[in-house]
N, C-alpha and C positions, 0 to 999 in steps of 0.2 A: 450541620448548618453553620454558615458564616454569620458573625454578628454584623448588623448594619449600623453604621455610625450615624447618629442623628445630627443634621447640620446645626440645629439650635444649640446643642451642647458644645460643639466645636467653636461656634461663634462666640458663645459666652466665655469660653476659656481664652480665646484670642483677645476679647475685650478686657478680661481681667489682667492678662499679661501686659497689654498696652497701658492700662491704667496704672498697674504696679510699676512698670518701667518708667512711665512719665513722672510718677510720684518720687521715685528714687533719684531720677536724673535732676528733677527740679529741686529736691532737697539738697543734692550735692552742689548744684550751682548756687543755691542760697547760702550754704555754709562757706563756699569759696568767697562770695561777695561780702559776707558778714565778718569774716576774720580780720581783714584789714581795717574795717571800721572799729571793731573792738580794740585793736591794737592802738589806733590813733587816740581813742577815748582813754585807754589806759595810760598812754604817755602824757595826756593832758593833765592827769591827776597824780602823776608819779614824781618822786623826788629826783633831784638832779643826779645824785650819785647812782641811783638805780638805772637811769637812762644812759648815763655815760658808761656804765659797766655792762650794759646790754642785758640787764635782768628783767626788763619789762616785757611781758608777753601779752596775754589777753586780759589781765587784771592789774590794777594799779599797785605799785610797790612803793612803800613809804608815802602813803597818801598825803597830798597837799592840794590846797585850793588856790595857792598864790598865783599860778599862771592864769587861771580863769578869772580871778579877781582883777589881775592886772589888765587883761584884755577887755573885760566888761567896763573897766574904769577908764579905758583909753578914749580920748576925745576923737581921734581919727577913726577908731573902730565904730563908735556910735554914729559918726557922720556917715560912714560907709553903710552901716546897717540901716539908717534912716533913708538913705537914697535908694538902697535895694528894696526896702519895704514899699516905698512910694512907687517905684517903677513897677514892682510886681503886682501891687494891689490896683493902682490906677490903670496901669497898662492892661492887666487881665480884664478888668471891667470894660474898658474901651474896646479892646480887641474882640471880646465876646459879643458885645452889642453890635458892632459893625459887621462882624463875620456872620452872625445869626441873621441879621436883617438882610444882608446881601444874598445869603443862601436861599431865602424864601422865594424870591421871584425866579431864581434858577431852577427851583424844584417844581414850579407851577406848570402843569401840563397845558399845552395848547398855545402858549404865548409865542408869537413869532420871533425868530432870531435867538431863542434861548440856547440852542445847541451851539451856535457860532460864538455867542458870548461866553459860554462855558469853556470852549476850546481856547479862547483868548486868555482866560484865567489860568488854564492848565499850561499854556505856553510859557507863562512867567515862572512856573516851577522849574523849568529846564534851562531857561536863558535869562541872563541879567545883563546890566550895562557894564559891569566890571567895577573894580574897587576905585580906580581914579575918577571915572565919570560920576560915580555915586558920591564920592567925597566932594567933588566940585559942585554937584547939584545941592548937597546939604549946605555947602558954604554959600551958594547963591541965595538960598532961602533963609539963611541966618539960623540954621539949626545946630551948628557946631557949638560945643560947650553948653548945651542945654539938655534938660531931661527929655525934651520932646524928640530928640534925635534917637532915643532908645525906645520910643513908643510909636510915634507916627508912622515910620516906615514899615512897622509890623502890624498895622491895623487890620490887614487881611492876610491870614495864613491860608494859602490855597489848599493845602492838605486838610486842614481843619474845616475849611469851607466845603470840601467834597464830603467829609464825614457828616457834617450837619445836613447838607443837601440830601445825602442818601437816607438819613434818618427821617427827614421831612417826607421823602417819597414813600417811606414805609408806613406812614400814618394812614389811616382809613380816609380815602378820598371822599366818602359819603358825608363825613362830618363837615368838610369844607363846603361841599355842594349844598348841604342843608342850610348852613349859615348864609351862604350867598343867596339862596332862595328866600330867606327871611329878611333880606335887605342889608345884610352886613357887608361893609366894604372890606378891602384887603387889609387895612390897618386893624380893624376890629377882629378880623379872622386871625391875624397873626398874634396880636397881643392878648386876645381873650381865649383863643383856642390852641394855636400852634405852640406858642411859647410855654404855657403851663404844661403841655404834654411832652415837651422836649427837655425837661429838667435833667433827666439822666444823661443825655448827650452833652448838655451844657456843662454838667459837673465834670465829665471826662475832659472836655476842652479846657475848663478852668485849671485842672491839674496839669495838663500838657503845657498850657501857656505860662502858668506861674513858674513852673520848673525852668522853662526856656528863658524867661526873663530874669529869673533869679541867678541862673548859671551863666548868663550871657557875658562873655569875656571879650570877644573880638570887637564888638561895636564900641564899648566904653574905651577900649585901648586905642581905637582908631579915631574916635570923634570927641573924646573928652580929655581935656588937658588940665582942667581946674581941679585942685585937691578937694574943694568943697562939694564937687559933684562925683567924687570917687565912689565906686560901688564895691561890694565885698570881694568879687573876684580880683579886682585890681589891688585891693587892700592885702589880700593873701599873697599876691605876687610880690608886692613891696616887702612884706614880712620875710618871704623866702630870700629875696635879693639882699635885704639887710643882714640876714643871718649868714649868707654866703660871703658878704663883705665885712663881716665881724662888726657891723654897725648896731647890732641889736643888743649887745652886751650892756650898753649904758641904760637901756630900758628895763633890764631885768631886775627882779627882786632877789633877795637872798634865797639860795637853795632852789632856784628856778633856772632851767637850762633853755637854750635856744629852741631845742626840739620840743620842749614842753609848751613854750609860747606859741610855736607854729601849730602844734596839735590842738591847743586850746582855741586858737583862732579858727581852725577848721571846724571844730565841734560847735563853737558859737555861731559860725556862719551857716552850718548845715542844719542845726536844730529847728529854726523857724519853718523852713520849707518842709521838713519831715512831719511837722505837726499838721500840715494840710491833709495828708493822706488818710488818717483815720476818719475824718469827717466826710471824705469824698468816696471812700472805698465802695460803699454799698451802691452808689450810682455808677461807678467807674466802668465795671465790666458790662453792666446792662446797657450803658450808653454806647459802648463800642460795638458790642455784638448786635444790638438792634440797628445801629447805624450802618453796619456792614452788610445787612441782608435787605435786599430790595424786594418788596412784595409784588 
């Protein structure tokens, strides 16, 4: 007699293989991404002689805190940090509110013209006015050299709008219908029912938006000329340019190299945004997965 292979056993073996391969591949990618970060952190706290002789790997050599102390005590760094924090916090709050409110009517079933309006929003994802017309528009509205130029044009992110819209559509329609039958208007339905149930997707959008605003380099470079409005990406660029032009040497403390100063700047600029993830992680995956499935 020939043995009959049971489909269930074969399927379980395939699932274990896929899960194991995914785990190994993800761990490999994580290690590749983590190694450069550890190297930069090690340089930020290593002595000048260790950096110049190439002895710094993944751990600090000749531990020193002078580079970090110099960066944290720098007035230009504190100004850039304050500007980036303001833009990331205020911008994220404003963008989330506007995007969440805009997505609600687009997800409402039965309203006339909703499909056409959604297509108009989607159209803006693929076509824009170009850099020069955009610059002239910002100039005409007096937005140049203001923090508003880094927030107002981003008040609605169409991709995030579609994620929130899809999440709204996955919520039970019976809840909204019951509230409407009890006399609740659309404002009450949104703020009392929809918004509290949408915290997971809001958390995911907060992470996305805050990272985008924090790392935004192109917009400040194009539309900000004042040093008092400089953000951290521009500050890091200036640090690198000064190091290349040997202008950074006068700023250095004893036993601190240019590379240590640059590495310390990167660590100090990256640490605040990394602190956001642990508080948002439990909502992050849930918000994205639920928002991507339409019931």
